C-alpha positions in Angstrom: 24.8 -17.0 22.4 25.7 -13.3 22.4 24.3 -10.6 20.2 26.7 -8.4 18.3 26.3 -4.7 18.0 25.8 -3.7 14.4 26.4 -0.1 13.3 25.4 1.3 9.9 28.5 2.6 8.1 26.7 4.0 5.1 26.0 7.7 4.9 22.6 9.0 6.1 20.1 9.0 3.2 18.3 12.3 2.6 14.7 12.6 1.4 14.7 15.8 -0.6 11.0 16.0 -1.5 7.8 15.4 0.4 7.0 12.6 -2.1 10.2 10.9 -1.1 9.2 11.1 2.6 5.7 9.6 1.8 7.2 6.8 -0.3 9.6 6.0 2.5 6.8 6.0 5.1 4.8 3.6 2.8 7.8 1.3 2.6 8.1 1.2 6.4 4.4 0.3 6.8 4.6 -2.3 4.1 7.6 -4.0 5.8 5.7 -3.9 9.1 2.7 -5.6 7.4 5.0 -8.2 5.9 6.5 -9.0 9.3 3.1 -9.2 10.9 1.8 -11.5 8.2 4.8 -13.8 8.8 3.6 -14.1 12.4 0.4 -15.6 11.0 -1.9 -12.7 12.0 -5.1 -12.3 10.1 -5.6 -10.1 7.0 -8.2 -8.0 8.9 -5.8 -7.5 11.8 -3.0 -6.4 9.4 -5.4 -4.1 7.5 -6.6 -2.5 10.8 -3.0 -2.0 11.9 -2.1 -0.4 8.6 -5.1 1.9 8.8 -4.1 3.0 12.4 -0.5 3.7 11.3 -1.7 5.8 8.3 -4.1 7.7 10.6 -1.3 8.4 13.0 1.0 9.7 10.2 -1.7 12.1 9.2 -2.0 13.6 12.7 1.7 13.5 13.6 3.8 16.6 13.3 6.6 15.2 11.1 7.7 12.0 9.3 6.7 8.7 10.8 10.2 7.8 12.0 10.5 11.0 14.0 7.3 10.4 16.0 7.4 10.6 19.7 5.0 10.0 22.6 4.0 13.6 22.4 2.7 13.0 18.9 0.4 10.3 20.2 -0.9 12.4 23.1 -4.0 13.9 21.7 -4.6 15.9 24.9 -1.7 18.2 23.9 -3.3 19.3 20.6 
């Protein structure tokens, strides 16, 4: 079985306001929690993972989806 390359042909979506960015970040975290729950991990594990992601978004320099290794390196701050 081979995997096919899928490319998105829809135009890039813009997030004009900071509220739109925060809403999109929340949607990403909710989807991650849903996928983790489907893997039968415990509620406490999912809650801890969500808390870690939200803490990371508070200390990162930009939106969650633009984070890099440098954002996670606290020694550079």
